[in-house]
C-alpha positions as CSV (number, residue, x, y, z in Angstrom):
1,M,-3.7,-7.2,-8.5
2,I,-4.0,-3.8,-7.1
3,R,-7.5,-4.9,-5.4
4,L,-5.5,-7.3,-3.1
5,F,-2.8,-4.6,-2.0
6,F,-4.8,-4.4,1.3
7,L,-3.5,-8.0,2.1
8,I,0.3,-7.5,2.0
9,P,0.3,-5.5,5.5
10,I,-2.0,-7.9,7.1
11,I,-0.2,-11.1,6.1
12,M,3.2,-9.4,7.3
13,C,1.3,-8.4,10.5
14,A,-0.2,-11.9,11.2
15,I,3.6,-13.3,10.6
16,W,5.0,-10.8,12.7
17,W,2.5,-11.6,15.6
18,W,3.3,-15.1,15.1
19,Y,7.2,-14.5,15.5
20,L,6.4,-12.4,18.5
21,T,3.9,-15.1,20.0
22,N,6.5,-18.0,19.6
23,R,9.5,-15.8,20.9
24,G,7.6,-14.8,24.2
25,Y,7.6,-11.2,23.5
26,S,4.3,-9.3,24.1
27,L,2.5,-7.0,21.4
28,K,3.8,-4.0,23.3
29,Q,7.6,-4.9,22.9
30,G,6.6,-5.7,19.4
31,L,4.6,-2.5,18.6
32,K,8.0,-0.9,17.1
33,G,8.0,-4.0,14.2
34,F,4.1,-3.6,13.7
35,I,4.7,0.4,12.6
36,Y,8.0,-0.5,10.5
37,I,5.7,-2.6,8.5
38,L,2.7,-0.6,8.1
39,L,5.1,2.4,7.1
40,F,7.0,0.3,4.4
41,N,3.4,-1.0,3.2
42,A,2.4,2.7,2.6
43,I,5.4,3.7,1.0
44,I,5.3,0.1,-1.4
45,I,1.5,1.0,-2.4
46,G,2.0,4.6,-3.0
47,F,4.4,3.8,-5.2
48,F,2.6,1.6,-7.4
49,V,-0.5,3.9,-6.8
50,M,1.8,6.5,-8.1
51,M,3.0,4.3,-11.0
52,I,-0.7,3.5,-12.1
53,F,-1.2,7.2,-12.4
54,V,1.8,8.3,-14.3
55,T,1.4,5.3,-16.7
56,S,-2.3,5.7,-17.6
57,T,-2.0,8.5,-19.9
């Protein structure tokens, strides 16, 4: 499961890109959304990594 964490931001960014193109927005207009997606996923993945180290002892 841990080895697949890199797929979460890729899938979320792909969905965001699809949404932008369907609504007629440019990638430049949706850049803030990509940043939010990456920050959110970094926090989630960081939490899970921390929990792995906390519970591994």
